N, C-alpha and C positions, 0 to 999 in steps of 0.2 A: 286445388282447382282454381281458386282466385288468383294465386300467384302466377299460374300459367297465362293469365290474361292481364297481368300487370297490376293487380289489386293487392298490394302489400299492406297488411294492417292486421289488427287483432282478429282472431277467429270469432265469427259471429255466434251469438247465443243460439240454442236449439230453436227457439221460437222465431228468431229473425231468419235463420236458415230455412225453416219450414215455410215462411211466407215468400221467400225469394222466387221469382219467376225466371227459370233457366231458359236461355236461348237454345236453339237447336245445336249450335256449335258447342256450347257448354255441356249439354247432355251427352253428346258424342264423346267429348273429351273425358267426361266423368266415367262413362262406361268403359272406355279404353284404360283409364288409370285404375279403376276399381279392381282389375285383375292383379294388381301389385300389392293390394292391401291384405293384411291379415286381421281378421275380425272374428270374434266369436267367444265361445266359452273358454275358460282357462285351459282345459284339455285340448281343445281344437287349436288355440293359439300356440300352445307348447309344441304340439305335433307339427304344425306348419312352420314354426320358427326353427325347430330342429331340422326339418327336412330342407328348408332353405339354406341353412348353414352347411348341411351335408352336401347338397347339390353343388355348392360353390367352393367347398373345401375351406370354409371360413371357421376361424376359432373365436370370432366375435361378430356381433351385429350392432348396428346403430338403430335405436328404436325411437319413434316419435309418436306421441299421442296427440291427435287433433281434437282437442277438447277445449271449449271456451271457459268453463268454470274452473278457477284455480284449485278448488278443493277436489273436484272430480278428476282433474289432471293429476294431482298429487296421489289420489287413491289409485289411479291407473298405474302410475309408476310404482306404488307400493305393491300392487298385485303382481306386476312384472318382477320386482325384486324378490318377493316371496317365492315365486315360481323358479327363479334362477338359483335360489338357495336350497332347493329341494332336489 
């Protein structure tokens, strides 16, 4: 969201993001962009990821976790890697 409006920098913490006052334009863009996100339980993410790849005939996907805390980001990638290995 921030990059869409020229704000390139570190992902803010959850607390900072929660305090941020979104403009009407930012809210509209976030709603529009949210449809492209895959978020949820491991089973839900797996099903949506596989459906996305199947829909596009892809044999690989690029994944990005939008997480500010490095340990949380690493854990998210570990969860994805575990899922890919099963």
